[in-house]
C-alpha positions, 0 to 999 in steps of 0.5 A: 346067628352062628356062634361057635365056642371052644375051650378058650375061644368064641367064634362069632359075627362082628359087633359094633366095637370090633372095627378097631381091633380088626384094623389092629390085626390087618394093619400089622405088617407081621400078620400081613406078611404073607397076605394077598394085600399089603397091611391096611393103612387106614381103618377105611380099608378094614371097613368092608371086611368088618361090614361082611363079618357084621352081616346077620345070618348063617356064617362060615367066616368068623371073628376069633375072640380070646379073653374078651379080645378080638385076635383074628379071623378064620373060616370059609371066605371064598367058595370052599377056601379056608383062610385065617389070620391071627394077631402076632401077639397070639401066635404059637399058643394053639389058638388057630388049631382050636379055631380051625378045628371048630370051623371044619367041624361046622363046615362039615355039618352045615355044607355039602362041600366035598373038600375044604381048600386052601392057598398059602404062600410057600414062603409062609412055613408056619401056615404051610406047616399048619395046613399039612399037620391039620391033614390038608394035602397039596394039590398044586402050585402056581407062580406069580399069583399075587402082586403085593407092593410090587413083589410077586408071590407064589401059591401052594394049593391044599385040600382037606377031603370030607371024612 
């Protein structure tokens, strides 16, 4: 089973007691503001994600553990697309930068991807800025890509080429 460690984080598969903290993230309207779905209203909505994160074997998508608490998820979740979410209590501490650096290093070492891609809502200045600062370059834009609670959102597409 793949497990990554950084100075402050452990990136790992889900364990039996991780469903409730995962739900706490995915049910928080602040964390989910720019997500492709509304906040989870029940733990049953989080269960499929938890089940996928619990599967054994090589991994490209991880739970993020900080100070023995689950604070987010990050990794390759669809094809070559990277995604990430962090509980708002942990924003602006450099934790996602630390996690993504470890994940990108792991992806380059364990895949033949020519690039890692990303999709962000252009209104999500924090994620757009994060991706650009990390070296992702914009590759395109599209309108009305996600319908969430009756509101259409747009997308900016990014790519980070293999070094």
